[in-house]
C-alpha positions as CSV (number, residue, x, y, z in Angstrom):
1,M,-9.5,-21.9,-30.5
2,A,-8.7,-24.3,-27.7
3,D,-5.0,-23.3,-27.8
4,Q,-6.0,-19.6,-27.5
5,D,-8.2,-20.4,-24.5
6,E,-5.4,-22.3,-22.9
7,E,-3.0,-19.4,-23.5
8,L,-5.4,-16.9,-22.0
9,R,-6.0,-19.1,-19.0
10,R,-2.2,-19.4,-18.4
11,E,-1.8,-15.6,-18.8
12,L,-4.6,-15.0,-16.3
13,E,-3.0,-17.4,-13.8
14,R,0.4,-15.6,-14.3
15,L,-1.2,-12.2,-13.8
16,R,-3.0,-13.4,-10.7
17,A,0.2,-14.7,-9.2
18,E,2.0,-11.5,-10.0
19,N,-0.8,-9.5,-8.4
20,E,-0.7,-11.6,-5.3
21,A,3.1,-11.2,-5.1
22,L,2.8,-7.4,-5.4
23,K,0.1,-7.4,-2.6
24,N,2.4,-9.4,-0.3
25,Q,5.3,-7.1,-1.1
26,G,3.4,-4.3,0.6
27,R,2.8,-6.5,3.7
28,R,6.5,-7.3,4.1
29,G,7.3,-4.4,6.2
30,L,10.1,-1.9,5.7
31,R,12.3,-1.6,2.7
32,L,14.9,0.8,1.4
33,Q,15.3,2.2,-2.1
34,V,17.4,4.8,-3.9
35,S,15.2,7.7,-4.9
36,E,15.1,9.3,-8.3
37,K,17.2,12.2,-7.0
38,G,19.8,9.9,-5.2
39,G,18.4,9.9,-1.7
40,V,17.6,7.0,0.5
41,S,13.9,6.3,0.8
42,L,12.4,4.3,3.6
43,Y,9.1,2.6,2.6
44,G,6.6,1.0,5.0
45,I,6.3,3.6,7.8
46,R,3.8,5.9,6.3
47,R,1.7,6.2,3.2
48,F,4.6,7.9,1.4
49,P,8.3,7.1,1.8
50,V,10.6,9.0,4.2
51,T,13.5,10.2,2.1
52,F,16.8,11.8,3.2
53,Y,20.2,12.1,1.5
54,K,23.0,9.9,2.7
55,E,24.6,12.6,5.0
56,E,21.2,13.3,6.5
57,W,20.6,9.6,7.3
58,E,24.1,9.5,8.8
59,R,23.4,12.4,11.1
60,I,20.0,10.9,12.2
61,L,21.6,7.5,12.8
62,G,24.4,9.2,14.8
63,M,21.8,10.6,17.1
64,E,20.3,7.1,18.0
65,A,21.2,7.4,21.7
66,E,19.8,10.9,22.0
67,I,16.6,9.9,20.2
68,R,16.1,6.9,22.4
69,A,16.8,9.0,25.5
70,F,14.4,11.7,24.4
71,M,11.7,9.1,23.7
72,S,12.2,7.5,27.1
73,E,12.2,10.9,28.8
74,H,8.9,11.9,27.1
75,A,7.3,8.5,27.0
76,R,4.1,9.7,28.8
77,E,3.6,12.5,26.3
78,L,4.2,10.3,23.2
79,K,1.5,8.4,21.4
80,T,1.9,5.1,19.7
81,K,0.2,4.0,16.6
82,G,-1.4,0.5,16.6
83,A,-0.6,-2.0,13.9
84,G,-2.6,-1.6,10.7
85,E,-3.7,2.0,11.4
């Protein structure tokens, strides 16, 4: 019985550590993943991932200068979202 209790205690400790690691994974920030359909999913911006196919990401990334200029031009109209909201 003591062996079984010890085994259960170790399993509980392992599960707690795994749970904590999963919680911390969400706090890490942004991460990329290949989606089920072969797209590139960006996690950590919103509740659900932002997913585009490779060529779509390339088009978006190719517009970096225009996006930054647009945001600068419209800075007064744009809202920011505080951390943790």
